[in-house]
Each structure stands twice: as C-alpha cells, then as structure tokens.
N, C-alpha and C positions, 0 to 999 in steps of 0.2 A: 504494500500500500504506500503510495507517495507520501513522504513526510514522516513515515514511521521507520526509524532506524533500529539497529540492534540494541542500543541502550534502552529504548522504549519497550521493545519486546521483552528484554530481560527484566526490566522493572515491573512490567505488568505480570510477568511470570511469578515474581516474588509476591505480588499482591494477591494472586490466586492460589498461593500455597506451594509453589515450586521454589526450591532453594537454588537461586542463580546469582551470578555476579553481574551487576549492572555498572559498568565502568563509567565513572563521571570524573569531574575535575578533582575531587578529593582523592579518589583512588589513583588517578594519574600523578598527583602531587606526592602521595605516599610512595609510589613506585619510583618516582624521580629522586626523592630523598634517599631511597634505598639503593640508588645507583643503577636503576633500570628505566632510563628515560626513552621516549621516542618509539615505543612499541605501538603497533596497530591495535585497534580495539580488540580484535579476536585473540591476538597474541597476549595482550595484557589480561584479558578475561581468563585465558587458559593458564597463565602464570598464577593468578589468584586461586583458580580452581585446584591447581596442583598443590599450592601451599596449603589450602584447606584440607586436602586429602592427607598430606604429610602430617598435619597437625591433628588429624582426626576430627575435623570440624565440618559442619555443613557449609557449602560455599556462600549461601546467603547470610549466614551468621558471621562468617569472617568478613564479608563485604560490609555488613552493618557495623561491626566493631572497628574496622579501619576507617569507615566513613565518619563515625562518631569521634574517634581519636583525632583524625585529620581536621575535621571541622572545628573542634575545640582548639587545636593547635593554631589554626588560621585566625581565630578570634584573638588569641594571645599575641599574634604578630600584626595586629592592626587590620585584619581582614584579608591580607594577601595569602594565597594558598600556594606555597612552594614556588613563588615567583610566577605563577600562571595568572 
C-alpha cells in the first residue's frame, strides 16, 4: 500500500500482538552509539532480532526497552537523539 513502509507494518504488528522490531530514530541512535551506524532498515531490524534471541528476549520487548532507554537519554541531552 502506498505510504505504508516496513516500520509501519512492524509497528502495527506489535499493536496486534506480534513481537516485532519497528526500527525508528531511537533504535537507529542506539545502534549508532553502539558502533553500528548506517544499516538499512531490514539489516538493523535483523540485528535487533538476533540480539533479542541471544538475550532470550522477545524482539518487541527488546525494541521497547531500547526505545525507552534511548528516548530518556535524548531528553537528558536536550532532545537530540544520537546526533540525528
């Protein structure tokens, strides 16, 4: 559907009970801070999914934890998220 990208699909998946990673600016900033900048959406989603598997966590749960951590960190930096 025009205007609906992979992030929207993944986000809606989370809303309907699927555990997915919806990569946004917060997850991109976290990855960049971890030394993994510039990955395409699918690559970054796969990296977070692999990390969740290694940690024994649901992908959506890891995504939410990273999002909350990074959004709080951004407020502490005056709103800038990882320079993005």
